[in-house]
N, C-alpha and C positions, 0 to 999 in steps of 0.2 A: 396544561397544554399537551397536545398529542400530535405526533408527527403526521397523522392522517390529515391534519389541517392543510398540509402542503398539497396533497392530491385533491382535496376538496376545493381549494382555491383555484387550482389549475382547471378542474372540471367546470367550475362556475364561470371562469373567465373564457374558456374555450372548450366546451364539451365535445365538439366535433373536430377539434384539432388533433392531429396525430401526435401521440406522445411516445410511442414505442414501436419499433420494427424488429421483429425476431423471426428468423427462418421463413422470411417472405410474408408473414402476416403483419398487418398494421392494426395497432390498437389506438383508439382515441382516448383522451383523458376521461371522457364520460364512460366509456366501456371499462376502463381500468378501475374506476371508482365503483361501478356496479359490481364488477367481479370481486373487488375487495370486500364489499358488503356481503356478498354471498359466501366468501371464504370465512368471514367472521362468524356467520351463522353456522357454518360447518364446524368450526373450531369449538364454539360454545356447546353445540349439541354433542360433540364427541367426548366432552369431559376432559380434554387434554389440558395440561398445565404449561406446555411450551410447544412451539411450532418449529420443527426442524426441516431444513432444506438439505437434502443429500443428493445433489445433482449439479450439473453445469448450469451456466447462466441461461435463463429463458424468461418468458413472461411470468412463469410461476414465482420468480423471485419478488418482483414488486407486488404481485397480488397477495403473496403470503406475508410479506413485510407489512403492508398496510392493513391486511385482514387481521393479522395478529395484533396490531396496534389498536384496531377497532374493538377487538375482543378482550383487550386488556391483559394480554399474556405476552411473554418475551418471544422474539423471533431468534432462532438459533441456527445460523448457517453452518454446516459441518463440512470439513475438508474431506471430500470424497476420495482424495488421493492417499489417505492414511492407510496403513496396514490394518488388517482385520482386528488384531488384538487392540491396537490403539483406538480404532473407531468404535469397537464394541464397548470399551470402557467409557467413552464419551456418551454413547447411547444409553448406557445404564445410568449415567449421572443425570439425565434429563427426563427420565420416565415419570409419568406417562406423557408421551409426546405424540403429536400428529406429524408423522414423517412423510415428506414429499420427495419422490425421486426413486432411488434404488430400493424397491420393495423387497426383492429377494435377499439382498445383503442385510438390510435392516432386520428382517425377520430371522435370518440365520444367526446374527450376532447378538441380538438383544430382544427379549420378550416384553410384552406389556404395552406396546405402542399401537396406535392406529396408523396404517400405512396406505399410501396411494401413489401411483405413478404420476409423473408430471402431467401427462395428457388427461388422466382420469380426474386429477385434482382441478385442473383448469376448467374442464367441462362441467364438473360438479359445482364449482364456484359460479359459473355463468348461469347454470340452471337454478341455483339457490338464491340468486340475486332478486328474483321476482317476489319472493316471500320474505326477504330480509328486512329487518326493522331499520338497520343503519344506525342504531344507537351505539354510542361509545361507552365501553366499560373502563373504569379507571385502573383496576388491578393494582400492581405494586409500583407503577410508574416506570417500569423497566421496558424499554423499547426493544433492545437487542442484547443478547448474551453471546459473546464471541470468545471461543477458547484460544488461549495463547498457544504458541508453537510447542512450548515445553521441550527442553533439551535434556536436562539432568533430572527433572522431576516431573510429576504429573502436570498436565496443562492447567493453568488457572482460568477460571471463568470470568472474563472481564464483563462488567455490566455497564451498559450505556442507557441512561434514562432519557425520556423524551425531552427533558429540559436540556440535557447535554447536546443532543443532536440538533435541536432547534436553536440552541445558543450558537452553534457553529453556523448553521445555514442562514439564520436571520442576521448574524453579524458579518458574514462574508459575502452574501449575495443579495441581489435585488430582485423583486418579483417581476416576472413577465418581461424581462429585458431582451429575450432572444426573438429574432425574426422567425417566421414560419419556415423559412428555408434553412435555418440553422439546424445542424445535426451533430450529435456527440457520439463518436464510435467508442463503445465500452467493451473491453476485452479482458478486464481483470476478473478473477474468480469471485463468485458471489459470497464466499466465506471470508473474504478480506474486507476490512473497513473501507478500503477504496471503492469496492463494489457497492456498498451501501451508500456512501456519500455521493457517488456518481448518480445514483437513482434520485436521491433527495435534491441535490443541487440542480440537476437537469430538469426535474419536474417543477421545481420552484421558479426557475428562470424560464420554464416552458420551452426548453430546447429539446427537440426530438432525439430520443435515444435509439441508436442503431446498435443492437446487441450481437456480439460475436461470441458464441458459446465457448470455443476453444481457439486460442491464438495460433495462427500460422501466417507467416509473412505474405505468402501469395494470396491467401483468402482475405487477409486484412487489406491489402492493396486493392483487390478487386471490389471489395465491399465499400471501401472509401470512395472509389470511383463511381460505382453504380448508384450509391445513395448520395453522392455529392456532399460528403462529410465535410463539415467546417471545423470541428473541434475533435480532439482525441487525447486520451491519456494512455501513456506507455511507461512501462518500467524500462530502465536503461538497457537491459538485455534484449527486450523487444525492439526498442528503437535501433539498436545495433543491427539486428537481423533484418529489419525493414530497409535500412540504408544499404546493407550488403546486397540484399535482393534487388534493389533498384539499380545498383551499380552493375550487377551481373547481367540484368536484362537490358541495360542501357536506357532505362526509362527513369530519369532522375527528376521527375516533376510530380507534384500533387496539387493540381490547379485549384481545387476547391478548399483545401485545408488552410485555414487561417491561423489556428492556434493549436499548439501541442503542449500539453502539460506532462511532466514526468516526475517520478518519485518511486518510493518503495525500496530503493537500493542506491548504492553509491554510483554516481554518474562520473565516469572518467572525463576530465577536462578536455582531453583530445577528442572524445566522441562528440561532446556538445559543440565544440568548435567546428568539427566537421559538419555537423547538422546545420549550424548557423551559416556556414559557407554554402551548403547545398540548398537551403531554403531561406534565402535572405529576406523574403517578405513574410515569413511565418513568425508568429509571436510564440516564443518559448517561455514556459513557466516551470520552475522547479518547486515542487510542493513537498514539505517535510511535515510528517505527523505520525501519530501512533494510534493504535486501537483505543487506548485509554484516554486519548484526547479528542475522540470523535472525528479523526482525520486531521486535516492540515492545521498547523500552528505557526508555520513560517513560510514565506514565499520569496523566491527570487523572480522578480517581475520581468516581462519582456524588455522593458527599458533598461533594467539592470543587466540583462544579457547583452544587449547591444553596446552599452557603455563599456562593459568589461571586455567584450570581444574586440572592440576597436581601439582600446586604450594601449598606450605604450608604457604606462606606469605599471610596474610589476605588481604592486599592491592592489591596484584596481582590477587588473586582468585576473589576478588570483581569485577574484570573487566569482568567476565562472565555476569554481570548485566549492562555492558556499551554497547554503540553502536559503540565502536571503535574510530578510528581517522578519521578526515576529509580527503576527497580525495585530491590528490595533486593539483587538479585544483580549489579547494574551499578554500576560506578564511573564518575563523569562529572566532567569538568573543562572550564572555559572558558579558552582560552589565546590570547595575542597572537601576532603574526607571528614573534616571537623564541622562542616556545614557553614563555613565562612564564605561570604560572597567575594568572588575574585574579580580583579580588574581586567580591562581589555587586554587580550593577548595571552592570558593565563588559562591553561587547560584545566578543566574539572568536569563535574557532572552537571547536566542540564536539568534545571528545575523549572516547572511551568505552573501557572495558575490562571483560571478563567472559568466562565460559566460552562464552556464546552468540555472542560477537563473533568473526567469522571474519577480516575484513580481508584475505582471501586471494583472489587472482585466478589464473587459469590462467597468466597472464604472470608474476606475482610477488606477494609479500606486501607490504603497506604498513604492517604493524604496526611500531612502533618497538621498540627493544631491551627495553622493559619491558612490551610487549604492548598499548600504547595505539593505538587506531584513530582517525585524523583523519577525521571525517565529511564535511568540506567544507561543513557547515551552520554558519551563523553564528547566534549567540544569546547570551543572558545568563541568569543566575540571580538571582532576587530574594532578599530577606533571609531568606525562609522556605524557600528551596531549590526554588521553582517555576521551571521552565525555559520561557523565552520564545524562540521562533525568530525570526530576522531574515533569513530567506531563505538562499540558498546563498552561501557565501563569495565565489564568483565573480560573484554578482549585485550585490555592493556597488558603489555609484556613487562613483567617485573624482573629485571636482570640485576642481581646484586643489590636490591633495594631501590634501584632507579626505575621509574615508570617510563615506558617507551610506548608511544602511540604507533600502532601498525600503519595508520594512514600516511604518516610522514615518509615512511620507507617506501610504501606503495606509490606515492606521488613521484618519488625520485626514479623508481624503476620504470614508471610510465614514460619517462623522457627518453628511454633507450629505443632506438628505431626498430629493433628486432623483437621487442616485447609487446605482445597483444594484450596480456592481462597478467596480474600478479597479486599475491597475497602474502602478508607477513603474519606469523603466529609465534607464540611462545612454545619452545620445545624443552623437555626436561634436561636439566644440566646439573651435574654433581657439583661443579665449581660455583655456578652463579644462581642456582635455583631454577632459573629459566634462561634460555638462550634464544637469540633471534634466529628464526628459520623462515625461509621464503620459498614459495612455489611459483613458477613462472610458466606462462604459455607463450610459445614462439609463433610469430606471424608466419603464415604459409609462404614457403620459398625463402625465408630469411635464414641466415646462418646462426646457429646457436652460440651465444656468447659464452665465454669461459667463466667459471666461478670467480676467478681472479678479476676479470673485467667488471663483473657485476659488483663485487665487493669494493673495488676501487671507485666505481661510480657512486656508491652510497657514501663511502669515506670522503669523497671530494665535496659532497653536499651536506653531510651530517657528521655528527660526532662519531668517533670510532666505536663507541658502544653500540651503535646501530648496525654495524657490519654483521651480516649473517654468518653464523657458524655452520649452518646447513642450508643447501640449495637443492631444490628438486625441480626438474623440468617435466611438466605434465601436458597431456593433450588438451585438457580443459579443466576449469575450476568448477566445483560443485555449487550451483545456485538453485534456490527453490523457484517456484513458478512466479513469485513476485519480484525476482531479481535480487533477493538477499543472498549474500555469500555465506555458505555454511562452513564457518571456520572450524567448527568441531570436527568436520570430516577431513579438512586439510591437516589438522593436528595429528590425525591417525598415521599420516605418512612419516612422521618424525618420532613416533613412540619408541623406536628401537635406539 
């Protein structure tokens, strides 16, 4: 099976139905399929072995994704925000590739590629469609190759096969369930798995995609209104900026928006509670997934949100801070360092298994003999099967042999009325090996709490070993464009 089946089904069911809106231009499913056929012809004739997108989101993304699938070669969206040295290394690893987007930078950093600007590629694909055969080549069965972020080592090339992506889409969505008036506002970067899954899921449900190349709260709000957007996906930092902008302008309504999904980073319970109060008729969904799992593997549903938000039971209300329950097609376990499955409430590493789970890299597969993938995310399940994340397994603070989850400290700090954001990390300690260190962001106009006050707050709620030895007040915390907190950057504050 090939992911191009999704676009073929959409074009057969509604060739003249608008499937994509970008920069004012509207593309029907029929036009997108024809352009993908033309793109496949271009890729085959070029002799390239991979198709790289080095650009912001645009119509070039779906045309290249499905064109590469038809040509039987991997689609490789690259992070255009990378520094030259890092990007050049990735370009060297995928040659010979057909690179779409920043031609000047590609040619300057790596030789041996065929390059075209976004505009030139799209035009060429439309022109080549007339003579394209439309035949599908099998290739290696790899639909996409996505480079991991890579912090201490070279990025790994995660491989997602057609079977993985289709396993996710066919297991989580139903075909053609959207009305013609339904529209999905997509503003995540194309090099992230959320960008790819948004294309596939929206085309399969036949929900019109409204593409925003670069996120800005004002532009997002205007586009949502102009296109009467019904669905949206935002990372927590984006949602926070949208809410803040709406409050600043006094316009606290999004009349057409019916559903907002979020994910990609930790959602502070206070922020989602604020959003639920602000948009009581909107369906919120928390989606947790990884590149290696072809996107979502657990969901906190709209009903879960409402139940938790309205509950007086602390255990039920706490589920606003969870990522919900695993999808029906996913098996999930929490294991300790020895690989033993842990009971409810016990923290360990999250392992998953399912057809959508790849766990495969260009370098090697990390699936165990029974097909389980170690996510390297730490977490636990409550008595009802709700999954709570506790950061990356590598983020655990080891103080004197005791494992401390940063998340439990951050949750306590979030209850302080003056703290807008916080992070806990491990800092070098002669006595303990690692000590707890926290960095906090103060709300505008609020008085900065003393170190003693913050330490006492944590001591009142947690064990004394969680009390920080070092506290730093910063203007903002470092996040990437997908809302993931860059703890390694915070740790640099405490290296002395």
